[in-house]
All heavy atoms as a GROMACS GRO file, in nm:
protein
  529
    1MET      N    1   9.189  31.010  16.628
    1MET     CA    2   9.247  30.880  16.650
    1MET      C    3   9.369  30.890  16.742
    1MET      O    4   9.450  30.982  16.718
    1MET     CB    5   9.288  30.808  16.522
    1MET     CG    6   9.337  30.666  16.543
    1MET     SD    7   9.365  30.574  16.393
    1MET     CE    8   9.203  30.530  16.353
    2THR      N    9   9.380  30.809  16.848
    2THR     CA   10   9.486  30.817  16.935
    2THR      C   11   9.619  30.771  16.854
    2THR      O   12   9.616  30.704  16.763
    2THR     CB   13   9.465  30.736  17.054
    2THR    OG1   14   9.456  30.595  17.016
    2THR    CG2   15   9.338  30.768  17.133
    3GLN      N   16   9.732  30.807  16.924
    3GLN     CA   17   9.858  30.768  16.862
    3GLN      C   18   9.880  30.616  16.867
    3GLN      O   19   9.928  30.557  16.776
    3GLN     CB   20   9.974  30.841  16.940
    3GLN     CG   21   9.980  30.989  16.914
    3GLN     CD   22  10.099  31.046  16.984
    3GLN    OE1   23  10.158  30.986  17.072
    3GLN    NE2   24  10.131  31.174  16.949
    4THR      N   25   9.835  30.559  16.978
    4THR     CA   26   9.851  30.414  16.981
    4THR      C   27   9.758  30.335  16.879
    4THR      O   28   9.805  30.238  16.819
    4THR     CB   29   9.806  30.359  17.129
    4THR    OG1   30   9.889  30.435  17.224
    4THR    CG2   31   9.826  30.216  17.141
    5GLY      N   32   9.636  30.386  16.866
    5GLY     CA   33   9.552  30.332  16.765
    5GLY      C   34   9.605  30.352  16.622
    5GLY      O   35   9.596  30.252  16.540
    6GLY      N   36   9.655  30.458  16.597
    6GLY     CA   37   9.718  30.490  16.464
    6GLY      C   38   9.836  30.398  16.446
    6GLY      O   39   9.860  30.349  16.333
    7ALA      N   40   9.918  30.376  16.548
    7ALA     CA   41  10.036  30.301  16.535
    7ALA      C   42   9.996  30.150  16.506
    7ALA      O   43  10.053  30.076  16.420
    7ALA     CB   44  10.128  30.307  16.658
    8LEU      N   45   9.901  30.100  16.581
    8LEU     CA   46   9.854  29.968  16.562
    8LEU      C   47   9.792  29.942  16.423
    8LEU      O   48   9.820  29.845  16.358
    8LEU     CB   49   9.752  29.922  16.673
    8LEU     CG   50   9.810  29.889  16.805
    8LEU    CD1   51   9.707  29.875  16.912
    8LEU    CD2   52   9.904  29.774  16.797
    9LEU      N   53   9.718  30.046  16.388
    9LEU     CA   54   9.646  30.030  16.251
    9LEU      C   55   9.754  30.024  16.140
    9LEU      O   56   9.752  29.944  16.048
    9LEU     CB   57   9.556  30.148  16.234
    9LEU     CG   58   9.462  30.151  16.112
    9LEU    CD1   59   9.363  30.038  16.129
    9LEU    CD2   60   9.399  30.283  16.101
   10GLY      N   61   9.858  30.123  16.157
   10GLY     CA   62   9.955  30.121  16.056
   10GLY      C   63  10.051  29.994  16.056
   10GLY      O   64  10.078  29.947  15.946
   11LEU      N   65  10.067  29.944  16.171
   11LEU     CA   66  10.151  29.818  16.188
   11LEU      C   67  10.080  29.700  16.119
   11LEU      O   68  10.135  29.618  16.049
   11LEU     CB   69  10.183  29.788  16.331
   11LEU     CG   70  10.269  29.669  16.357
   11LEU    CD1   71  10.412  29.687  16.290
   11LEU    CD2   72  10.286  29.646  16.501
   12ALA      N   73   9.948  29.689  16.150
   12ALA     CA   74   9.871  29.580  16.087
   12ALA      C   75   9.868  29.592  15.938
   12ALA      O   76   9.882  29.482  15.865
   12ALA     CB   77   9.730  29.582  16.144
   13VAL      N   78   9.851  29.710  15.880
   13VAL     CA   79   9.854  29.726  15.738
   13VAL      C   80   9.986  29.699  15.679
   13VAL      O   81  10.009  29.630  15.566
   13VAL     CB   82   9.802  29.864  15.708
   13VAL    CG1   83   9.820  29.898  15.550
   13VAL    CG2   84   9.654  29.882  15.740
   14LEU      N   85  10.084  29.742  15.750
   14LEU     CA   86  10.224  29.720  15.704
   14LEU      C   87  10.263  29.579  15.705
   14LEU      O   88  10.330  29.526  15.601
   14LEU     CB   89  10.324  29.796  15.791
   14LEU     CG   90  10.470  29.783  15.758
   14LEU    CD1   91  10.493  29.859  15.615
   14LEU    CD2   92  10.561  29.843  15.860
   15VAL      N   93  10.220  29.499  15.806
   15VAL     CA   94  10.246  29.355  15.817
   15VAL      C   95  10.182  29.281  15.695
   15VAL      O   96  10.240  29.195  15.623
   15VAL     CB   97  10.209  29.292  15.938
   15VAL    CG1   98  10.204  29.144  15.944
   15VAL    CG2   99  10.308  29.347  16.048
   16ALA      N  100  10.055  29.314  15.678
   16ALA     CA  101   9.980  29.247  15.564
   16ALA      C  102  10.036  29.287  15.421
   16ALA      O  103  10.051  29.195  15.341
   16ALA     CB  104   9.827  29.290  15.576
   17LEU      N  105  10.064  29.412  15.411
   17LEU     CA  106  10.116  29.452  15.280
   17LEU      C  107  10.260  29.388  15.247
   17LEU      O  108  10.289  29.349  15.139
   17LEU     CB  109  10.130  29.608  15.276
   17LEU     CG  110  10.182  29.662  15.146
   17LEU    CD1  111  10.076  29.629  15.027
   17LEU    CD2  112  10.189  29.817  15.153
   18THR      N  113  10.341  29.387  15.354
   18THR     CA  114  10.472  29.327  15.345
   18THR      C  115  10.465  29.179  15.314
   18THR      O  116  10.541  29.126  15.231
   18THR     CB  117  10.558  29.348  15.469
   18THR    OG1  118  10.567  29.481  15.496
   18THR    CG2  119  10.699  29.294  15.456
   19HIS      N  120  10.372  29.105  15.378
   19HIS     CA  121  10.353  28.962  15.345
   19HIS      C  122  10.302  28.938  15.207
   19HIS      O  123  10.345  28.843  15.145
   19HIS     CB  124  10.259  28.909  15.458
   19HIS     CG  125  10.247  28.759  15.450
   19HIS    ND1  126  10.354  28.670  15.492
   19HIS    CD2  127  10.156  28.678  15.393
   19HIS    CE1  128  10.324  28.548  15.467
   19HIS    NE2  129  10.197  28.551  15.408
   20TRP      N  130  10.219  29.025  15.169
   20TRP     CA  131  10.160  29.010  15.023
   20TRP      C  132  10.272  29.031  14.924
   20TRP      O  133  10.282  28.955  14.828
   20TRP     CB  134  10.051  29.111  15.006
   20TRP     CG  135   9.995  29.105  14.861
   20TRP    CD1  136   9.902  29.016  14.817
   20TRP    CD2  137  10.022  29.193  14.760
   20TRP    NE1  138   9.879  29.043  14.689
   20TRP    CE2  139   9.946  29.151  14.649
   20TRP    CE3  140  10.109  29.293  14.739
   20TRP    CZ2  141   9.957  29.200  14.526
   20TRP    CZ3  142  10.120  29.360  14.617
   20TRP    CH2  143  10.037  29.311  14.508
   21VAL      N  144  10.351  29.132  14.949
   21VAL     CA  145  10.469  29.158  14.854
   21VAL      C  146  10.558  29.034  14.855
   21VAL      O  147  10.608  28.996  14.748
   21VAL     CB  148  10.544  29.293  14.888
   21VAL    CG1  149  10.672  29.302  14.809
   21VAL    CG2  150  10.454  29.409  14.859
   22TRP      N  151  10.590  28.990  14.974
   22TRP     CA  152  10.678  28.874  14.983
   22TRP      C  153  10.630  28.748  14.907
   22TRP      O  154  10.702  28.685  14.839
   22TRP     CB  155  10.698  28.837  15.128
   22TRP     CG  156  10.792  28.723  15.148
   22TRP    CD1  157  10.931  28.729  15.156
   22TRP    CD2  158  10.761  28.583  15.170
   22TRP    NE1  159  10.987  28.603  15.177
   22TRP    CE2  160  10.876  28.511  15.186
   22TRP    CE3  161  10.642  28.516  15.172
   22TRP    CZ2  162  10.881  28.376  15.199
   22TRP    CZ3  163  10.644  28.382  15.193
   22TRP    CH2  164  10.763  28.312  15.204
   23THR      N  165  10.496  28.730  14.924
   23THR     CA  166  10.436  28.606  14.857
   23THR      C  167  10.438  28.630  14.701
   23THR      O  168  10.451  28.532  14.628
   23THR     CB  169  10.293  28.577  14.904
   23THR    OG1  170  10.213  28.695  14.889
   23THR    CG2  171  10.299  28.531  15.044
   24GLN      N  172  10.416  28.759  14.656
   24GLN     CA  173  10.423  28.780  14.524
   24GLN      C  174  10.565  28.761  14.456
   24GLN      O  175  10.581  28.707  14.348
   24GLN     CB  176  10.375  28.924  14.487
   24GLN     CG  177  10.233  28.947  14.519
   24GLN     CD  178  10.135  28.862  14.440
   24GLN    OE1  179  10.146  28.840  14.326
   24GLN    NE2  180  10.047  28.803  14.510
   25VAL      N  181  10.664  28.804  14.534
   25VAL     CA  182  10.804  28.780  14.491
   25VAL      C  183  10.842  28.637  14.482
   25VAL      O  184  10.901  28.587  14.391
   25VAL     CB  185  10.900  28.868  14.579
   25VAL    CG1  186  11.042  28.828  14.547
   25VAL    CG2  187  10.879  29.016  14.555
   26VAL      N  188  10.808  28.562  14.584
   26VAL     CA  189  10.840  28.420  14.592
   26VAL      C  190  10.772  28.342  14.488
   26VAL      O  191  10.820  28.248  14.434
   26VAL     CB  192  10.798  28.368  14.740
   26VAL    CG1  193  10.812  28.221  14.749
   26VAL    CG2  194  10.905  28.426  14.834
   27ALA      N  195  10.649  28.388  14.454
   27ALA     CA  196  10.578  28.316  14.345
   27ALA      C  197  10.646  28.326  14.215
   27ALA      O  198  10.622  28.238  14.125
   27ALA     CB  199  10.435  28.369  14.339
   28HIS      N  200  10.725  28.429  14.194
   28HIS     CA  201  10.796  28.446  14.062
   28HIS      C  202  10.933  28.396  14.057
   28HIS      O  203  11.008  28.414  13.968
   28HIS     CB  204  10.785  28.590  14.024
   28HIS     CG  205  10.656  28.640  13.989
   28HIS    ND1  206  10.569  28.697  14.087
   28HIS    CD2  207  10.581  28.634  13.875
   28HIS    CE1  208  10.454  28.720  14.020
   28HIS    NE2  209  10.467  28.693  13.894
   29VAL      N  210  10.981  28.343  14.177
   29VAL     CA  211  11.120  28.285  14.183
   29VAL      C  212  11.117  28.143  14.148
   29VAL      O  213  11.027  28.060  14.187
   29VAL     CB  214  11.173  28.303  14.328
   29VAL    CG1  215  11.304  28.236  14.344
   29VAL    CG2  216  11.189  28.450  14.362
   30ASP      N  217  11.219  28.102  14.073
   30ASP     CA  218  11.236  27.959  14.034
   30ASP      C  219  11.261  27.879  14.156
   30ASP      O  220  11.347  27.908  14.245
   30ASP     CB  221  11.348  27.946  13.944
   30ASP     CG  222  11.368  27.804  13.891
   30ASP    OD1  223  11.278  27.721  13.898
   30ASP    OD2  224  11.481  27.770  13.840
   31PRO      N  225  11.171  27.777  14.188
   31PRO     CA  226  11.190  27.694  14.316
   31PRO      C  227  11.332  27.630  14.328
   31PRO      O  228  11.372  27.606  14.437
   31PRO     CB  229  11.082  27.595  14.301
   31PRO     CG  230  10.983  27.646  14.204
   31PRO     CD  231  11.059  27.738  14.116
   32LEU      N  232  11.393  27.607  14.218
   32LEU     CA  233  11.522  27.545  14.229
   32LEU      C  234  11.633  27.640  14.288
   32LEU      O  235  11.737  27.595  14.325
   32LEU     CB  236  11.565  27.486  14.093
   32LEU     CG  237  11.476  27.381  14.034
   32LEU    CD1  238  11.529  27.339  13.893
   32LEU    CD2  239  11.476  27.255  14.122
   33LEU      N  240  11.607  27.769  14.279
   33LEU     CA  241  11.698  27.862  14.336
   33LEU      C  242  11.692  27.881  14.486
   33LEU      O  243  11.778  27.936  14.551
   33LEU     CB  244  11.672  28.001  14.274
   33LEU     CG  245  11.702  28.015  14.117
   33LEU    CD1  246  11.666  28.148  14.074
   33LEU    CD2  247  11.844  27.987  14.096
   34ILE      N  248  11.570  27.825  14.541
   34ILE     CA  249  11.556  27.829  14.689
   34ILE      C  250  11.628  27.709  14.745
   34ILE      O  251  11.594  27.598  14.698
   34ILE     CB  252  11.411  27.836  14.724
   34ILE    CG1  253  11.343  27.966  14.662
   34ILE    CG2  254  11.390  27.840  14.876
   34ILE    CD1  255  11.194  27.965  14.680
   35PRO      N  256  11.705  27.720  14.853
   35PRO     CA  257  11.766  27.598  14.910
   35PRO      C  258  11.666  27.504  14.966
   35PRO      O  259  11.564  27.539  15.006
   35PRO     CB  260  11.855  27.663  15.025
   35PRO     CG  261  11.878  27.800  14.993
   35PRO     CD  262  11.757  27.852  14.910
   36ALA      N  263  11.702  27.371  14.958
   36ALA     CA  264  11.608  27.277  14.998
   36ALA      C  265  11.554  27.288  15.138
   36ALA      O  266  11.432  27.260  15.171
   36ALA     CB  267  11.664  27.134  14.978
   37GLY      N  268  11.641  27.327  15.226
   37GLY     CA  269  11.604  27.348  15.367
   37GLY      C  270  11.508  27.456  15.389
   37GLY      O  271  11.411  27.453  15.468
   38ALA      N  272  11.518  27.559  15.308
   38ALA     CA  273  11.426  27.672  15.316
   38ALA      C  274  11.296  27.662  15.237
   38ALA      O  275  11.200  27.725  15.259
   38ALA     CB  276  11.496  27.806  15.267
   39ARG      N  277  11.306  27.564  15.135
   39ARG     CA  278  11.185  27.542  15.053
   39ARG      C  279  11.062  27.500  15.130
   39ARG      O  280  10.952  27.553  15.106
   39ARG     CB  281  11.219  27.444  14.946
   39ARG     CG  282  11.129  27.458  14.820
   39ARG     CD  283  11.179  27.368  14.710
   39ARG     NE  284  11.321  27.403  14.675
   39ARG     CZ  285  11.409  27.306  14.638
   39ARG    NH1  286  11.373  27.185  14.627
   39ARG    NH2  287  11.526  27.343  14.601
   40ARG      N  288  11.084  27.414  15.230
   40ARG     CA  289  10.970  27.369  15.309
   40ARG      C  290  10.907  27.484  15.390
   40ARG      O  291  10.784  27.505  15.399
   40ARG     CB  292  11.010  27.252  15.400
   40ARG     CG  293  11.018  27.117  15.333
   40ARG     CD  294  11.052  27.012  15.423
   40ARG     NE  295  11.202  26.985  15.402
   40ARG     CZ  296  11.301  27.005  15.489
   40ARG    NH1  297  11.274  27.028  15.604
   40ARG    NH2  298  11.427  26.982  15.455
   41ARG      N  299  10.997  27.570  15.442
   41ARG     CA  300  10.947  27.686  15.523
   41ARG      C  301  10.876  27.778  15.428
   41ARG      O  302  10.771  27.829  15.468
   41ARG     CB  303  11.063  27.760  15.592
   41ARG     CG  304  11.105  27.687  15.718
   41ARG     CD  305  11.213  27.754  15.786
   41ARG     NE  306  11.341  27.696  15.735
   41ARG     CZ  307  11.456  27.750  15.718
   41ARG    NH1  308  11.474  27.878  15.748
   41ARG    NH2  309  11.558  27.680  15.671
   42VAL      N  310  10.933  27.806  15.312
   42VAL     CA  311  10.864  27.901  15.217
   42VAL      C  312  10.723  27.835  15.179
   42VAL      O  313  10.622  27.916  15.178
   42VAL     CB  314  10.954  27.919  15.095
   42VAL    CG1  315  10.881  27.986  14.993
   42VAL    CG2  316  11.073  27.996  15.127
   43ASP      N  317  10.713  27.711  15.154
   43ASP     CA  318  10.588  27.650  15.113
   43ASP      C  319  10.492  27.661  15.236
   43ASP      O  320  10.368  27.688  15.217
   43ASP     CB  321  10.600  27.508  15.074
   43ASP     CG  322  10.673  27.496  14.946
   43ASP    OD1  323  10.667  27.590  14.866
   43ASP    OD2  324  10.729  27.382  14.924
   44ARG      N  325  10.532  27.645  15.349
   44ARG     CA  326  10.447  27.650  15.478
   44ARG      C  327  10.406  27.793  15.488
   44ARG      O  328  10.283  27.816  15.526
   44ARG     CB  329  10.520  27.596  15.593
   44ARG     CG  330  10.431  27.592  15.726
   44ARG     CD  331  10.507  27.538  15.841
   44ARG     NE  332  10.629  27.614  15.867
   44ARG     CZ  333  10.743  27.563  15.897
   44ARG    NH1  334  10.752  27.426  15.918
   44ARG    NH2  335  10.854  27.631  15.916
   45ILE      N  336  10.488  27.886  15.485
   45ILE     CA  337  10.452  28.025  15.495
   45ILE      C  338  10.344  28.068  15.390
   45ILE      O  339  10.243  28.135  15.415
   45ILE     CB  340  10.566  28.128  15.492
   45ILE    CG1  341  10.656  28.100  15.613
   45ILE    CG2  342  10.534  28.269  15.479
   45ILE    CD1  343  10.788  28.166  15.606
   46ARG      N  344  10.375  28.029  15.266
   46ARG     CA  345  10.276  28.056  15.155
   46ARG      C  346  10.138  27.990  15.182
   46ARG      O  347  10.036  28.048  15.152
   46ARG     CB  348  10.323  28.013  15.018
   46ARG     CG  349  10.443  28.107  14.974
   46ARG     CD  350  10.493  28.066  14.842
   46ARG     NE  351  10.389  28.085  14.740
   46ARG     CZ  352  10.388  28.019  14.623
   46ARG    NH1  353  10.474  27.939  14.594
   46ARG    NH2  354  10.283  28.046  14.546
   47ALA      N  355  10.136  27.870  15.234
   47ALA     CA  356  10.017  27.798  15.269
   47ALA      C  357   9.936  27.861  15.379
   47ALA      O  358   9.812  27.860  15.372
   47ALA     CB  359  10.040  27.652  15.299
   48ASN      N  360  10.009  27.928  15.469
   48ASN     CA  361   9.943  27.983  15.588
   48ASN      C  362   9.928  28.136  15.572
   48ASN      O  363   9.907  28.207  15.672
   48ASN     CB  364  10.018  27.951  15.716
   48ASN     CG  365  10.015  27.801  15.741
   48ASN    OD1  366   9.911  27.741  15.718
   48ASN    ND2  367  10.118  27.751  15.801
   49SER      N  368   9.923  28.187  15.451
   49SER     CA  369   9.920  28.335  15.426
   49SER      C  370   9.780  28.389  15.478
   49SER      O  371   9.774  28.497  15.527
   49SER     CB  372   9.930  28.370  15.281
   49SER     OG  373  10.062  28.352  15.242
   50ALA      N  374   9.682  28.306  15.473
   50ALA     CA  375   9.546  28.356  15.511
   50ALA      C  376   9.550  28.386  15.661
   50ALA      O  377   9.482  28.484  15.700
   50ALA     CB  378   9.443  28.252  15.488
   51ASN      N  379   9.624  28.313  15.739
   51ASN     CA  380   9.629  28.357  15.881
   51ASN      C  381   9.684  28.497  15.904
   51ASN      O  382   9.648  28.562  15.999
   51ASN     CB  383   9.720  28.247  15.947
   51ASN     CG  384   9.657  28.107  15.952
   51ASN    OD1  385   9.535  28.091  15.928
   51ASN    ND2  386   9.742  28.006  15.975
   52VAL      N  387   9.785  28.535  15.824
   52VAL     CA  388   9.840  28.663  15.844
   52VAL      C  389   9.733  28.774  15.812
   52VAL      O  390   9.720  28.865  15.881
   52VAL     CB  391   9.968  28.676  15.755
   52VAL    CG1  392  10.028  28.825  15.760
   52VAL    CG2  393  10.077  28.580  15.795
   53TYR      N  394   9.667  28.749  15.696
   53TYR     CA  395   9.572  28.848  15.665
   53TYR      C  396   9.451  28.852  15.758
   53TYR      O  397   9.404  28.954  15.786
   53TYR     CB  398   9.521  28.807  15.517
   53TYR     CG  399   9.624  28.812  15.420
   53TYR    CD1  400   9.635  28.704  15.323
   53TYR    CD2  401   9.718  28.916  15.413
   53TYR    CE1  402   9.741  28.702  15.233
   53TYR    CE2  403   9.826  28.907  15.320
   53TYR     CZ  404   9.832  28.804  15.230
   53TYR     OH  405   9.932  28.792  15.141
   54VAL      N  406   9.417  28.736  15.806
   54VAL     CA  407   9.300  28.740  15.914
   54VAL      C  408   9.344  28.803  16.037
   54VAL      O  409   9.273  28.886  16.088
   54VAL     CB  410   9.262  28.590  15.934
   54VAL    CG1  411   9.164  28.590  16.056
   54VAL    CG2  412   9.188  28.536  15.811
   55ALA      N  413   9.465  28.776  16.085
   55ALA     CA  414   9.519  28.845  16.203
   55ALA      C  415   9.531  28.991  16.190
   55ALA      O  416   9.495  29.071  16.278
   55ALA     CB  417   9.656  28.784  16.244
   56SER      N  418   9.585  29.040  16.072
   56SER     CA  419   9.589  29.180  16.045
   56SER      C  420   9.442  29.242  16.042
   56SER      O  421   9.427  29.345  16.104
   56SER     CB  422   9.658  29.211  15.923
   56SER     OG  423   9.795  29.165  15.930
   57GLY      N  424   9.352  29.174  15.983
   57GLY     CA  425   9.211  29.225  15.978
   57GLY      C  426   9.152  29.232  16.121
   57GLY      O  427   9.076  29.327  16.145
   58VAL      N  428   9.186  29.136  16.204
   58VAL     CA  429   9.125  29.141  16.341
   58VAL      C  430   9.183  29.258  16.415
   58VAL      O  431   9.112  29.322  16.491
   58VAL     CB  432   9.157  29.004  16.411
   58VAL    CG1  433   9.136  29.014  16.560
   58VAL    CG2  434   9.068  28.897  16.347
   59VAL      N  435   9.310  29.281  16.394
   59VAL     CA  436   9.370  29.399  16.471
   59VAL      C  437   9.317  29.518  16.419
   59VAL      O  438   9.289  29.618  16.499
   59VAL     CB  439   9.539  29.397  16.444
   59VAL    CG1  440   9.591  29.524  16.498
   59VAL    CG2  441   9.596  29.280  16.517
   60VAL      N  442   9.297  29.540  16.285
   60VAL     CA  443   9.244  29.664  16.233
   60VAL      C  444   9.094  29.673  16.286
   60VAL      O  445   9.056  29.783  16.331
   60VAL     CB  446   9.230  29.653  16.080
   60VAL    CG1  447   9.152  29.769  16.016
   60VAL    CG2  448   9.379  29.676  16.024
   61ALA      N  449   9.020  29.574  16.285
   61ALA     CA  450   8.877  29.584  16.333
   61ALA      C  451   8.873  29.617  16.484
   61ALA      O  452   8.796  29.691  16.522
   61ALA     CB  453   8.806  29.452  16.311
   62GLY      N  454   8.964  29.552  16.563
   62GLY     CA  455   8.977  29.584  16.702
   62GLY      C  456   9.006  29.721  16.721
   62GLY      O  457   8.955  29.789  16.817
   63VAL      N  458   9.103  29.784  16.651
   63VAL     CA  459   9.146  29.918  16.666
   63VAL      C  460   9.033  30.009  16.634
   63VAL      O  461   9.005  30.108  16.700
   63VAL     CB  462   9.271  29.953  16.585
   63VAL    CG1  463   9.291  30.096  16.576
   63VAL    CG2  464   9.396  29.887  16.640
   64LEU      N  465   8.963  29.988  16.528
   64LEU     CA  466   8.856  30.071  16.482
   64LEU      C  467   8.738  30.067  16.580
   64LEU      O  468   8.671  30.174  16.604
   64LEU     CB  469   8.811  30.030  16.336
   64LEU     CG  470   8.905  30.060  16.227
   64LEU    CD1  471   8.852  30.008  16.092
   64LEU    CD2  472   8.946  30.205  16.214
   65CYS      N  473   8.711  29.949  16.633
   65CYS     CA  474   8.608  29.932  16.740
   65CYS      C  475   8.646  30.016  16.863
   65CYS      O  476   8.561  30.090  16.924
   65CYS     CB  477   8.578  29.793  16.773
   65CYS     SG  478   8.487  29.704  16.646
   66ALA      N  479   8.766  29.999  16.903
   66ALA     CA  480   8.816  30.070  17.018
   66ALA      C  481   8.816  30.218  17.002
   66ALA      O  482   8.776  30.296  17.096
   66ALA     CB  483   8.955  30.026  17.065
   67GLU      N  484   8.858  30.258  16.889
   67GLU     CA  485   8.861  30.411  16.867
   67GLU      C  486   8.708  30.459  16.852
   67GLU      O  487   8.687  30.570  16.893
   67GLU     CB  488   8.922  30.442  16.730
   67GLU     CG  489   9.083  30.414  16.739
   67GLU     CD  490   9.154  30.504  16.835
   67GLU    OE1  491   9.107  30.620  16.847
   67GLU    OE2  492   9.249  30.463  16.890
   68GLY      N  493   8.623  30.375  16.802
   68GLY     CA  494   8.478  30.416  16.787
   68GLY      C  495   8.419  30.428  16.920
   68GLY      O  496   8.341  30.523  16.956
   69ALA      N  497   8.456  30.330  17.011
   69ALA     CA  498   8.399  30.341  17.156
   69ALA      C  499   8.456  30.457  17.227
   69ALA      O  500   8.384  30.518  17.308
   69ALA     CB  501   8.431  30.211  17.219
   70LEU      N  502   8.578  30.487  17.197
   70LEU     CA  503   8.639  30.600  17.267
   70LEU      C  504   8.583  30.731  17.223
   70LEU      O  505   8.558  30.822  17.300
   70LEU     CB  506   8.790  30.601  17.235
   70LEU     CG  507   8.884  30.710  17.310
   70LEU    CD1  508   8.880  30.683  17.463
   70LEU    CD2  509   9.017  30.699  17.258
   71LEU      N  510   8.556  30.736  17.093
   71LEU     CA  511   8.496  30.855  17.032
   71LEU      C  512   8.353  30.879  17.082
   71LEU      O  513   8.309  30.989  17.117
   71LEU     CB  514   8.495  30.854  16.882
   71LEU     CG  515   8.441  30.966  16.801
   71LEU    CD1  516   8.539  31.089  16.826
   71LEU    CD2  517   8.437  30.927  16.654
   72LEU      N  518   8.280  30.766  17.091
   72LEU     CA  519   8.131  30.778  17.128
   72LEU      C  520   8.119  30.785  17.284
   72LEU      O  521   8.015  30.830  17.331
   72LEU     CB  522   8.059  30.663  17.078
   72LEU     CG  523   8.048  30.647  16.929
   72LEU    CD1  524   7.968  30.523  16.889
   72LEU    CD2  525   7.969  30.772  16.874
   73GLY      N  526   8.212  30.729  17.354
   73GLY     CA  527   8.198  30.723  17.506
   73GLY      C  528   8.252  30.834  17.576
   73GLY      O  529   8.267  30.934  17.610
   0.00000   0.00000   0.00000
């Protein structure tokens, strides 16, 4: 695997894992402790979590396809 491919793969996994940990932590925090201005942003980020996971999956799939093409070609 090339260094660029490994870096992109690691970054995609790191982003998805960090986002998952963040949503798990926020889910256990009392909503009244979050300031009202930030509460809407937190709710929007939690609602759009699937987009982060899909984007990370697309990057991982793209890297694996590119590395496979490089290996076979």
